[in-house]
C-alpha positions as CSV (number, residue, x, y, z in Angstrom):
1,M,-136.9,-138.5,-41.8
2,K,-138.5,-136.9,-44.7
3,L,-136.8,-133.7,-45.9
4,V,-138.9,-131.6,-48.3
5,E,-137.4,-128.7,-50.2
6,F,-139.6,-126.3,-52.2
7,T,-140.4,-122.7,-53.2
8,Y,-143.3,-121.2,-51.3
9,T,-145.5,-118.4,-52.4
10,K,-147.5,-116.6,-49.8
11,Q,-150.9,-115.0,-50.4
12,D,-149.2,-111.6,-50.5
13,G,-147.0,-112.8,-53.4
14,S,-143.8,-113.0,-51.5
15,V,-141.7,-116.1,-52.4
16,S,-139.1,-118.0,-50.3
17,K,-137.1,-121.2,-50.7
18,R,-137.8,-123.6,-47.8
19,A,-136.3,-126.8,-46.4
20,V,-138.6,-128.7,-44.0
21,I,-138.4,-131.9,-42.0
22,E,-141.9,-133.1,-42.4
23,L,-143.8,-133.9,-39.2
24,V,-147.4,-133.9,-40.4
25,T,-148.7,-134.5,-43.9
26,P,-151.8,-133.0,-45.4
27,N,-154.6,-135.5,-44.6
28,K,-158.4,-135.8,-44.7
29,F,-158.6,-138.9,-42.4
30,M,-158.5,-139.2,-38.7
31,E,-155.5,-141.6,-37.9
32,G,-154.6,-143.4,-34.8
33,L,-154.3,-146.7,-32.9
34,D,-157.6,-148.6,-32.6
35,V,-157.7,-149.9,-29.0
36,T,-161.3,-151.2,-29.2
37,Q,-160.3,-154.7,-28.3
38,L,-158.5,-153.8,-25.1
39,D,-160.2,-154.4,-21.8
40,E,-160.2,-151.6,-19.2
41,V,-157.3,-152.8,-17.2
42,T,-155.1,-153.4,-20.2
43,F,-156.2,-150.1,-21.7
44,A,-155.3,-148.2,-18.5
45,E,-151.9,-149.9,-18.5
46,F,-151.2,-149.1,-22.1
47,S,-152.3,-145.5,-21.6
48,Q,-150.0,-145.0,-18.6
49,K,-147.0,-146.4,-20.5
50,M,-147.9,-144.5,-23.8
51,S,-148.3,-141.2,-21.7
52,S,-144.9,-141.8,-20.0
53,L,-143.2,-142.5,-23.3
54,K,-144.7,-139.5,-25.1
55,K,-143.7,-137.2,-22.1
56,T,-140.2,-138.4,-22.3
57,Q,-140.1,-138.1,-26.1
58,H,-141.5,-134.5,-25.8
59,E,-138.9,-133.4,-23.2
60,Q,-136.1,-134.8,-25.3
61,T,-137.4,-133.2,-28.4
62,M,-137.8,-129.8,-26.8
63,Q,-134.2,-130.0,-25.5
64,L,-133.0,-130.9,-29.0
65,L,-134.8,-128.1,-30.6
66,A,-133.3,-125.7,-28.0
67,D,-129.9,-127.1,-28.5
68,F,-130.2,-126.3,-32.2
69,D,-132.0,-123.0,-31.8
70,L,-135.1,-124.3,-33.5
71,K,-137.6,-123.9,-30.7
72,H,-139.7,-121.3,-32.6
73,N,-139.3,-122.7,-36.2
74,Y,-142.4,-124.8,-36.5
75,R,-144.3,-123.7,-39.6
76,R,-147.4,-124.8,-41.7
77,F,-147.4,-124.6,-45.5
78,K,-150.2,-124.9,-47.9
79,P,-149.4,-127.7,-50.5
80,E,-151.1,-125.6,-53.2
81,A,-148.6,-122.7,-52.6
82,M,-145.5,-125.0,-53.0
83,T,-143.7,-125.5,-56.2
84,D,-140.4,-127.1,-57.3
85,V,-140.9,-129.7,-54.5
86,Q,-138.0,-132.1,-54.0
87,V,-138.2,-135.0,-51.4
88,E,-135.3,-136.8,-49.8
89,Y,-135.2,-139.2,-46.9
90,V,-132.4,-138.4,-44.6
């Protein structure tokens, strides 16, 4: 996991120190799995398995967030408002 610590300055001028496990990075590209080469049957099988996997992961993630009282702590930060950035892989 990528832990990013930084000082954040909001538009109103308020400043706070933050520590964030990065889930999404700023990006100008659409990214994903290219499934163009899969035929319909294989794509249907893949889609079903991927959907099931994602559902299970989501349920487990939501339980973990609840266990650590982080269910309402998802935030978005503008990179241009971040200073003193330190990155660590944990």
